[in-house]
N, C-alpha and C positions, 0 to 999 in steps of 0.2 A: 453686508449681512448684519441684521440686527442681533445683538447679543441678548440672551435671555435675562430676565429679572431674577437675580439670585437672592431672594429674600429669605432663604432657609438658613443662611450662615449664622445669624444672630442666635436663633433658638438652639441650634446644634451646639454652638460654643457654650451657651448658658447651661444647657443640660450636662455637657461634659464637665464643666466646673462644679456643678451641683453633685455629680456622681462621686467626686473626690471625697466627699464627706462620708461616703459609705465604704471606703476602703477597708476599714476595720469593723464594719457592721454589715456583713454580708447577709445575715439572716434577715435583718430589717429591709435590706434592698430586695431580696427575693420575695419577701412578703408584699412589698409595694408593687413589684412587677406582676405578681399573681393577682393583686387587686385590679391592676389596669385591665387585664384580660377578662376578669370576672365582670367588671363594670360594662365593658363593650360587648360582652357575650361572645367572645372569640376563644378558641382553643389555644393555649400556650404551647409552642413547639416543644418537642421532647428534648430534654437536656441529658438524661441518663437512660441506659438500656431498660431500667425498671420503671421509667416514667417519673421518678422523683427528681427534685432539684437539690443537690448537695452543696453546690457552690456555683458562683457565676463571676464573669469578668465584665468590665464595662464595654469592651468592643463587641461582645456578643449581644449586649443589650441594644447597642446601636444597630446591630445586624437584624434585630427583630423587625424594624420598620424600614430597613434599607436592603431589601431583597425583592424577589420577583413577585410582588403583590400589586394590587391596583392602587392608584393614588388615593382613592376614597378610603380604602382600608388603612393606607399609610397615615392619612389625616386622622382617622379614628384613633389609631394607636398613639400617635404623637399628641393628639388633643387630650387624651386621658392621662398621658404622661405629664403634660403641662399642669393638669389639675393635681395629680398625686404628688408632684414634686414642687408645686407652687412656682412655676416658671412665669416670668413677666412678659417675655416676647411672644408674639402671636404665632400660631401655626401657619406655616407658609401656604400660599395659594399655588405655588409652582415648585417643582423639584428639579428644574433644569440643572444639568452639570453634576448630578449626584450619581456616582457609580453604585451598582447593585451587586451583592454577592449572590451566588447560586443558592436556591432554596435548600438544597440538600447539604450545603456546607456553610450555613449562616453562622453556626457556632464556631468560635475560635479555639475551642478545646474539644478533646475527645471524651468518650465515656470514661468513667473513673478507672475501669479495668485496663484501659489502653493509654492513659495519660501519665505523664511524669508527676512526681510528688509536688514539684514547685511550678507546674505549668501555669496555673491560674494566678499564683502570686507574681510570676514573672510578667504576665500580661498587665496586672495592676501597676507594677513598677514601671513598665514601658508607658502606660497611660499617664501616670502621674508625672514622670520625667518629661514626657512630650509636652504636656501643658505648661510645666514650669519653664521649659526652654522657650516655647513659643511666646509666653508672656514676659519672659525676662532672659533674653539670649546671651547669658554670660558664658565664659569658657567652661566654668565648672558645670553649669547646667548642660552645656553641649556634650561634655564627656559622659555625663550621666545618661542622657538619652541614647548616645551611641552604644554605650555598654548594655543598657537594658534592651535595646533593639537587637543587638547581636545575640543575646540569650534567647530571645523569643523566636528568631528565625531558625534556630536549631530544633525547635519543637515540632513534633509530628502534626501535620495538618496546617502548618503555617508556611505560607510562601508569600506571594505578592499581596495577599489579602491584608497583611499588616499595614501596608502602605495605604490601602483603602481606608482602614480604620483610623489611621493617623490623619488622613485628609478629612474624614467626617468631623473629628473633634476640633481641628484647627486648620480649616481649608486655606487660610492665607499664609500658612507656614510650610505645610507638607503637601507634596504632590502625590496623587494617586497614580500608581504604576500598573494599572491593569493592562491587558493586551492592547486595547484600543489606544490608550495614551502612550504606551511604549512605541507602538508603530507610528503614531502621529508625531511624536518627538523626533524619532529618527528621520521620518520623511520630510519634516519641516527644516531639518538641519539647524536647529536652534543652538545646540551645544557644540563645543569644539570637537572636531573629528577625533582628536587624540583621546579626549575624555570618554567618548562613546566607545572607542577601541579598548580603553582600559576596562570598561564595563562589559566587554565581550559582547557588545551590541545587545545587551539585556537578555542574553541567553541564560544567565543565572542572576538570582536576586543579589543586589549590591549589599555590602556589609554596612554597618552603622555609619562609619566615617564617610564612605562613598555616598550613602543616601543623603546625609545632611549636607554634604558638599554639593550634590546634585540639586537639591532643593534651592540652595542659596544661589548657585550659578544660574539656574533656570529662571528664578524670580528676577534676578538682576537683568537678564537678557530681555524679558518680556514686559517689564513694569512700565515702560514708556510707550507701549502700544505699537512698536515697530512691526510686529508680526500680525497685528490685528486683534490681539487679546492682551490684557494687562495683568491678569492674575491667574491663579490655578483654576478657579471656577470657570472663567471664560475659556481657558485652554481646553479644559475637559469637555465643555459644551461644544466647542469647535470640533474636537476629535470625534464626538458622536454626531455632529451635524453632517458628517459624510453620509448618513443614512437618509438625508433629504434628497429627493429625486429632482432631476432637471430635464426639461424646463418646467417651471411651475405652470399650473393650469391657467393662471391669469395671464401668463405671457404667451402661451401657445396651446391650442387644442385643435387637431385636424377636423374634429366633428364628423368623423366617419361612423355611421351607425353599425350596430351588430349585423343587421341584415345586409348592409352594403359590403361589409368585410366578408361575410360568408359567401355572397355571390362572387365577389372578386377572387377569393381563394379557390373556389370551384373551377373557375376558368383559368386561373393562374397556374394551378398545379400540373396541368398537362405539359406546359412548356418549361416550368421551373419546379420539378418534383423535389429538388433538394431543399427548397424553401419550406415546404410542409414537413419534411423530415426534421428540420431544425426546430420549427415551431412545435412539433409533437414532443420533442425532447424537452424544450423549455416548459411546455404545459405539464409534462410529467414531473418536472422539478419544482412545480408550484408557480410557474409563470415568470421566473427570473433566473438568469445564469450569466456567467462571463463567457466570452468567446473561447477562452482557454478550456473551460469546462465542457462546452459544447463540442469543441474539437476532440477532446479525449473520448467522449461518448460516440461521436460520429466518425472517428478515425480520420479527421481532417485537420489541416493546419488551422490555427486560430485565425489567421488572416483570411482564410477561405470563409469561415463563419462570419467574420466582420463584413466581407463583401456581400455575402448572401443577405444579411440584414439591411445593409445600406441600399442594395439594389431593390429589395422589397419596398423600401420607403420611396425610392425613386419611381418605381412603376405605379405605386399608389398615388403619388403626387400628380402624375400625368393623367391617370385614370380619372381622378376626382377633381382635376383642374385646381389644385391647391396653390396658394401663394407660397413663395419660398420662405423658409425660416433661416435667418442669418445669425451666425455666431461670430460677431465681428465681421470679417470679410469672407468667412467660410459658410457655405450653405450646408445645413445639416439635414440629411434625409432620414436617418434612423429615428428621429423624433416623431415621425408619422406613425409607425407601428409600436414604438417603444418609448419608455422613459429611461433615464440613465442616472447612475450615481457612481462615485468613487468608493472602492472598498479596498481593504488590505488583507492579503492572505499570505502567510508564511513570510512576512516581512516585505512583501512586494505589493506595490500599488497596482490594482487592476480596475477595469471599468465594467460595471454590470448593467445589463439590460433587463428591464421589466416590461412585460407585455401590457399594452394599454387595456383597460377593462373591457371596452367594446370588442376588441379583437379576441380577448380571452373568452368572452361569452360566445363569440362566433366559433372558436375552436371547440368549446364545450358542446356545441350543437352538431359537430361534425363527427363522422365515424373514423376516429383516428386509428382504430385497431387495424384498419385495412392498409395503413401506410407502413410499409416494411422498411425497417432501418437496416443499414449495412447490406444492401443488395449484393449478391455474390458476383463481383466483377473479376476476381482473380482467376487466371487461367491455369492454375497449378493444381494438380491432383492431390488427394489426401495423403498418398504414400508415394514418394519419389526417391529414386537413387540416382545420384550423379556419379558416373563412372568414367574412367579414362586413365591414360598414362600419368605418371607423376608430373606436377608442374603445369597442368592444363587449366588451373583455376577452379578446381572443385570447391575448395574451402571458400574462395572468393565468391563463388556463385551461391553458396549457402546463405551468405549475407543478403544477396539480392532476393533470393527466393523467400527468405524469412520475412523481410520487410514488405515484399509484395503481398504475401499472404496476410500478414497482420493488418496492413493498411487497405486490404481488399482491392488491390490494383493489379493491372496487367504487368507481367514481368518486364516486358519491353519498356513500359513507362518508367519503371524504376531504374532500368539499365541506362536510360538516357540522362538520369540525374547525376550530379556530382557525387563520386563515390565517398568522399569524405563526409558529406552530409548524410548519406545513407548509412555508413558505418556508425556515425554518431547516434542515429535513431536506433540502429540495431543494438548498440551497447546499452542504450536507455531501456529498451524492451527487455533486454537480458537482466538488467538490474531490477526491473519490475516483476521478474518471474514469469514473463510471457514466453521466454525462450529458455530451453534447457539444453545442455550439451553433454555428451558422454562419448567415450571411445571404447569400442569393443576390442577384446583381446582373448586369448585362448583360455584364461582362467576366469573370465567373466561369466557369471551364472545367474540363474533364476532368483537367488536370494538377494543379489545386488540390484536386479532389475525390477522384479515384481514384489516379492516379500520373502522374509525368512525369519527363523527363530535365532535371536542373538542374546548373549548374556548381558545383563545390565547390573552393574555393581552399585549398591546403595550403602551409604555409611550414615549411621545415626550419631547423635550428640555424644554417645559413649564410645565412639570409634569402633562400634561393632560393624563388621562388614557382612553384607547380606547379598549373595549372588542370586539373581532371579533371571528367568528367561522370558523374554517378551517377543511377541510377533511384531516385527518392525517392517514398515512398508519400504519397498525398494524405490529407486529413483523414478522409474516410469510410472509406477502406481501413485506415488506421492504427487507427481506432476499432473496426472489425470484427475486425481481427487480435487486438486486446486482448480484446474481448468473446467471441470464439470460441476463445481460447487453452485448450487442454486441461489438465485437472488430473490429475496422476498420483496414483493411489490407492496409497499405500505401506504399507498395513496388512499386505499379504501378502508383499511383497518390496521392500525398499529397495535399489536398485542404485546409489545415489550421484549420480543426476542432479540438477543444480541447478534452481532455479525457472524460469529462462529459458535453457535450454541452446542454444548455437550448435552446429550440426551441421557437422562438418568432413570433407572428403575428404582422405585421406592415402595417398600412394604409398610403399610400403615397397620401396625400391631401384628397382623398376620393375614391369611387369606380369608375370603368370605366376609360376611357382614360382622362388624364389631363396633364397639362404642368409640374407639379412637378414630377409625375411618370416618364414621358419621360426623364426629366433632370437627375433624380436619376439613372435610369437604364443606361443612356448613360455615366455618369461620375462616376460610381461605388461608390455610397454612398446612404444613406437613410436620409430623413429630416422630422422632425415633427415641429409642431407649438407651441402654447402657448407663443408666443413672448412677450405678454404684461407683463409677469412676469419678464422679463429681463434675462440677461445672467447667473447670479449666482442665484441659488435657495436656499435660506437659511431660509425663514420664512413663508412657506406655512402652512395654517391652515387646519384643517380637512374639512372645508366647501369648500375649493378650488377645482374646478372641475378637474384640471389637476394634482393634488397632486400625485396620484399613478402612472399615466402615466409617468410623468417627473422623478419620482424616479426610475421606471423601466428603462427608456431610459438612464439616466445619471449615476445611481449608480449600478443597478443590471445587466444590459447587459454587457457581457464580450467579449473580443477578443477571437475568436474561437467558439462563439455561432452561431446558425443558425437563419436566418431571412426568413420568408415566406411573400412575398408581396401579400396583399389581393386585388384581382381584383374585386370580389363581394362576397356576403355572402357564395357562394359555391366553388369558385375557387381561385387559386393563379396563378399569371402570372410570378413570378420569385422567385428563391431561392438562397440565398447567405450566405456567411460566414463573420461575423464581423471581420474587420481587424484593426480598429482604435478606439481610445478613443473618448469621447464626445468632440465636438467642437462647437463654436458659429461663424456664418458667417454673418457679416453685409451686404455683397454684395447682399444678397437676400432680396427682398422686404418683403417676409413672409416665414414661415417655415425655420427659421434660425438655428435651432438645428440640428446638423449633426454628423453622424458617417460613416466612410469609410467602404465599403463592397466589397467583391469579389463576383460578381454574377456568380454562377456556372452554372445555367441555367436561361434563360430569354426568353420572347416572347412566353410563353406557356399559356395554359388555362386548368389547371389540377383540376378536381373536387376532393376535399379532405374530403368530408363528411364522407366517410367510415373510413379513417384512423384517423379522428377527433372524433371517437367514436359516429358517427351518428349525430353530432351536426354541425350546421352552424356557420360560423365565426360571431362574435358579434361586436358591435359598437366601443368599446374603441380602440384608436389609436394603443396602444402597450399593449400586455399582453402575458403571457406564455401559450403555447399550450401543452396540455397533449397528446402528440403523442409519439410513439416508434421511436427511431432513425433509426431502420432498415427500417421502412415504408418510412421515408423521403429519405433515401439513395436509395431506390428502384426508387423513382421518379427521383432523380438526375441521376441514372444509365440509366433510360429510355430515358432521353433527352440529356444527356451529351455524348460527344465523348470519354470521359475518362472512363476507367474501374475502378470502385471503389467497392471493395468487402467488404461484411460484413459477418463475420463468427460467429457461435455460440461459446460461451465460453466453453472450453472442460473440465476444471477442475471441479471435482465433489465437491458438497457442501452438508453438512450434517446438518439436522435440528432434534435435539433430544428433545423429549417430555417425560419428566419424569411424572410418575403417570397418564398416558394417560386415564386410566379408571375412574379417579376421576372427569373428566370434562363432561359436557353435550355436546356430540359430535355434535349433530344437531345445537345447539346454537353457538358453536365455529366455526365450518367449514361452516355452512350454505350451500349455493349452490355450494361451492368449493369442497365438499366431492367427487364429481364425477371426478374433474380435477386431483386428486392425483393418479388416476389409471395410471399405466405405459403406457397403450395404448392411454390415453387421454392427455399425456404430449405434450408440444409444440415441433414440429418437427417430431412427430410420424404420421403415416398414418391417425389415427383417432383423431389427436390432436385438442383440443378445447380451446376456450377462452369464458369467460362470461363477461357481462357488470356488473360492481360492482354498487350496489344501491346508494352509496353516491357520488362517484366521476364520475360515468357514464363512467368509463374508462374500456376498455377491458383488461382482465387479464387471464393469464394462468400459469400453473406450468411448469418451465423449465425442460427439460429432465435430467439435471445434478444435480437435487435436490433429495437427498435421505432422507426419513423420518425414524427415529428410535424411537420407543416408548418403555417405560418400564411399566410393570403392576405388582403390588403386588397382587397375587391371594388370599392372606389372607384378603384383603379389599373387593374384589368382585369376585365371581366365574367366571371362564372363560365361563361358560354356559350362564351367563346373560349379557355378554358384548354386546355392541351396534352392531346390525347386520351390520350396515354400515362399521364398522371397520373390522368385521370378513370377509367380502367380499373383502376388498381392501388391507389387510395386510397379510403377512406371519407371522405366530406365531411360535416362537422358545421358547420351554420350557427350563427354567433354573432350574434344579432339584438340591437338595442337593448332593454334591459330596464328599463321604467319603474318596475317594482316596487322596484328597488334604491333609487330616489329617494323612495320613499314616506315621508312624515313630515318631509321636509326643506322648511323654509320660510325665506325671507328676508323679515324683517318678517312681513307676513301673506300674502305671495305664495307659492303652491305651485310649487316648482321642477319637480315631476312634471308639473303641468298645462302649464307652458311647454314642457317637453321633448316631451310628446305632441303638442301643437298644431303645433310647428315640424316634427316628423317627418312628420305627416300632409300638411302643405303640400309638403315636399320630395318625398314619394312621388308626389304628383300632378304637380308641376312637373318632376321628373326621374325617379327610380325608387327602389326600396327599397334598392338597393345603396349609395346615397349618403346614407342617413339619418345622423343624429348618434348617436354612441355615448354611453352613459350614463357612461362613465369620465370624460369631460370635466367632469362636474358633481360627482364624488365628493368633491373638496376641500371642498364645502359641508357635508359631514357633520360635519366638525370645526370649520369656521369659517363658519357660515351668515350672512355679512354682505354688505352691498351692495358693499363693496370687493372681496371674493372673487368675487362674481358679475360685477362689472364687469371684473375681470382675466380671467375665463374668456371672456367675450364678446369683449373687445378682442384677446386674444392667441391664442384658439383658435377660437371659433365663427365670428366674422366672417371671418377669413382663410380658414377652411375653406370657407365659402360662396362667397367670392370665387374660390377654386380650382374649386369645383364648377360654378359658373355662368359661368366665363370672363369675369368682370367685368360680367356682365349685371345691373346694379344694380336694375333694375325687379323682376326675379325675387327678388333678395335682399331687397328691401323687402317683397315679398309674403310671404316666409318669416317675416320679423320682424314682420309686421302693420303696418308703417309706413304703408301706403296707407290704413289704416282709422283712424289716430290723428288726433285733432282739434287737435293742437298740435305744432309743430316740436320743442318741448322733450321730447316723448316719442318722437320718431323717431330711430332709430339711424343711418339714412342719410337725409340731407336733400337736397332738390333746389333747385338755383339755376338760374333761366332765364338764358340767355346772350344779350346784345344784341350781335350780331356787327357791326352797323353802327357801334356805338360803339367796338368793339374794333378792327375792320379797315377801317372806312369802306365806301364803295360798291364792292363786288367781285362778280364773277360766280362765285366759288368756291362750290360746293355743299357745305355742312357736313352730315355724317351725323347729328349729334346737336345738338339745340338746348338741351340741359341739361347741367349739371355736378353730379356727386354727391359729397357729402362725408360723412365719418364724424363724427357729432355726439358729442363727448366728454362733453358735459353729460348727454345721455340715458343714458350708460353708468352714471352714478351716481344716476340718477333712478328710484326704485322704481316710479313710475307708468308709465315706459316699458316695464317688464317686465310690469306688471299688464295692460297693453293688448295684449300679444302675443296 
């Protein structure tokens, strides 16, 4: 691979050296930078909140032309800098190997109100000591750069970007450690493993000593070209070269036209519907994705997506009679529909496919909306209760049921898989929040399950304790809110809404028409008052009227949140998205607190009582509205020229309720018991929502929420279960399965035969709901010894029989076959006749029982005792 021409290094180093002269002449430096932008007729980026420039550091100056701008603008800025600072080297024609900072964080310092007193001075010290050490690497200079670096990385807003700045000014000495380079260095295994381990695999920025050592070690390793690059510029270029797709067009192009692809897909989709599903997902992602990402969306294993892509290429090859494309000795089929490249995500190397342009055009011309993703293949109902005696695998089966539902597969298909792999996936889904688990008990109530009012203690900086009561969602409601959260489809219009936007009510001066409202709508911002408290709010007490409002506006409101402008108590006249942080503007006579907003719709009069849960808008200037995002988006869609779609989350979510029959169902579910019915779910024809009593918010159960309950029939008969549950759940009986124990022998005694005989006796003496579960005996699969069997009987079987028969030992003996055994050595429960005259003498007291029963520990380890069952 050809290494790029790195002709930018000379002018960058020359400019850095020239900037040293301005360390003590910052005003002169600021003036020159302002002249640069005036001459090229470009707007100088904002350095302070008020738009002025009070001070500047050299790294920020380099950031002006090393950020996300076009190369043409980069050349314009650097060309004028060369004139203003009388630089001798030419402006480069190429910027290969130069890392770029984010446009929003190009400055290396914060606004004056947020930065430390010495932040900019520290940056100058690091800049100067870095150049001195690079040009003259003495021990003294080394200690200076390490010390200056350590000061800087403690400053707010400084992280890996300082290494980028050092690389700009002396690229032959300092390595840039942006995410691309960090991942590349680890993947290439250039540095000793122990050293990478000491750096915690770059999870944290190294200190000064570690960074300088890293630069020296790395340079020494690569300088002879062993790895294909000889300096930091070439290494950085190679790290970003991963973005080059393979194979190059000059090496291979299948030359399949858009019309040919379209005709091929129309015929192919009947036999291979999963191919078009995958292509639809890739199309929605912009035409590129990893198999890992596709698998997550399609609920498939990544290897399945890999095979779908390869087989698509194989079919296309034979359809269009294409010559094979060989990668060494391996024929590659994916190169027919896709291009590929290496990428790094979360420290792992992955391979990404990009749809070829002709195929992308063919997909664009097809009606992809008709292709349904995630076709309902699971055979499990929305509400299921697994019931049966203890030890019959109810909890075990909840794992199978949950994974089958989430992965949209048949239950029997999951049961055929290795259980260890299934439980691993189950645990991962649980970590991801797709599965929730709770256990019902007698004191469990509506407040824990749906919502309740709970005390919340707040302490301020003066240690004043303030107890407030808030409406807190319960476990099930919180789970449903997450499962039913809408997904904004941003392919058609990205309006800047964040992933979980808070919806705010804002009053602009007051209700009705006023000058503040007019000015805010015109100039794309919102303004509030309480000017008398001043710009910085640090010491408001609980009695101050604007305390909560100012806290909301300054601290809680975030970029990407939605604001609804209150016109009166019933209507809003504009809806916008917050685009800026809190600002103070003295140019206004009043209402000086400001945030920038992108007004999506304005000039409307929309009544929002219905979507505001039937409530009018109240007086506070700013507060959170309890509205569904989908309702707000419908208003935006109604008035906006842009198409903004909201779609229901497709992934199934599982809520597991263990011991569901132990709880008071009416007390726990309350009015929501009706909403869990499949036909009453959100999105169904009879879908319903109810207003919750505490929050007064409308709530419904999403269609992608599945309920799985477990019920131990030994605790309560199925006949007496709450009628509300019987009507709304499918009941699946989990019976003892003797086949599971087939082939298990302790010495020559069949465990399966023991199990069958005891359960037949229990069924006759009690009922089938109190039989023994096969799970108690499963430890014998791995350890079929008399010691294991004795432990099962002593700690599980006999205690369970004691509970079942309420200490009626004659029935327990019948179950164990003790009444038929010819020797006490074989009896688990032995009988001892009591001589009451000997114990108590001559007495008229009438004793209920003439016998005492004892557990015979000898029989527990006697194989003949089990053989005689």
